[in-house]
C-alpha angles and dihedrals in degrees: 000000000000129000115314092019095290117143114265112250120239120247113237139196123179117214106196122204088248128026133025130310119285119216110218097208127322097274092103092053089052091050091053098038094240130138093208140001117277114246121273101015105194104157142003093252089054092048095048092046090052090051091054097256122139127199118255107245094224094051123022091198090066118074125190139197124178095338093313116114136194133185110231139180150141130245125199115229126212094252092055095261122125129227114212115201140183133191128188117237132197103228104173113141097244093053091049091049091051094050092046091048090050091051089051093054091046092049092049093051097043099041092042092059092047092048091054092051089050095048094052091048090051091047091055091048095051092103097245093106123050112241133195112244093245092050090047091051088050095051092046087054090051091050095049092047092048091053090049093048094047089052092049093048092051092050092046093052095043090050089050092053090046090054086059093049091248105107107147111241128169109186121199132170110266144139119266096220099079090047092051093044091051092048092053094046092051089056098038094097093051092049092049092050089052090048089239123139113235111196130182100210098199130119105231089199095059092044129199133270118263122255132194103232146130098262096208092051097049091043089053090050092052093046089050089057092048091049091050091052093044092055090058100038124112122220110278095028124124131228114198126194109208136172125210116186112211104167130259082027138042121212122212113197129195103198126188114198105207140060105001124232116264117250089252092052093045093052091051102045094110099032103108102190099036093053093043092055095043097042093038093228136090112202104077097038089051094045093053093042090053089049089059092050091049092052094045089049085066091050092258134119142223136215149161132239131186136189137160093280098051148290135296129203111195142180130196128213134183114252117241114258116258111283112255113246120223121232119283117280089247090061098048119098 
């Protein structure tokens, strides 16, 4: 908030396709504590780095310097230009705790009501009571919509917590294979219904390197990538889930062989608000945005690649360090 309780204004820089950056007012300089723009501003990360800011490990959209934090990002414009923006954030611990507590209360109330609706619909559909076909179809619709709303609510509150740098994560050492296999199986029915082949291209005999991750978070991120590709797949296309170890990282790819994404779509995959306004829907933009937050909370990264044969969404994670071996049995007491 600004003086007198008014909302703080964002700081803005326009990077046109041709020519130098254009500062839209001096608010951004005030946010970053600068008297003038550094030379050769080409991206928000370069600008913030030159100003002495470093990304917060739990949320790459938050940058800090000496206890002061700003939200920062880039938006692609229709003419190919980019708009860089900053926004000051109060990140004192008490404020964050209060916001997280509030989100917890809101999540409990909303998801509790939806869960009750789902439970009663499922109870009526358990087959113990005869139902007219029209009533049964109505209950099945209620059940599907309740599941969809519960999933959206969970993603919304998780993304809101991540925006505060408080996304719950409980990493543990584990293999990627069970997580990827579970992600594929959960999306198998949707792929079959769309007449799209969904393939986990991993040799179970060779196995995969271990990672230290919150399994539920990474599985959600992978499923989000699969759902994004499924929504754009044509009948007969193939979606492959592949893994490419490249120490100290491992790269997980969700590749769709078919019509590639346009440059505009590829540049906006992880932009929550831009996609929501453009596509007139919230669920998939929020889900993929949260996937990025989940991966970045583990110190990893995400990206998009396109070629003539299709499009690939990928995430990278750090490999777990080699397991420490205990002393030989002959040395043990």
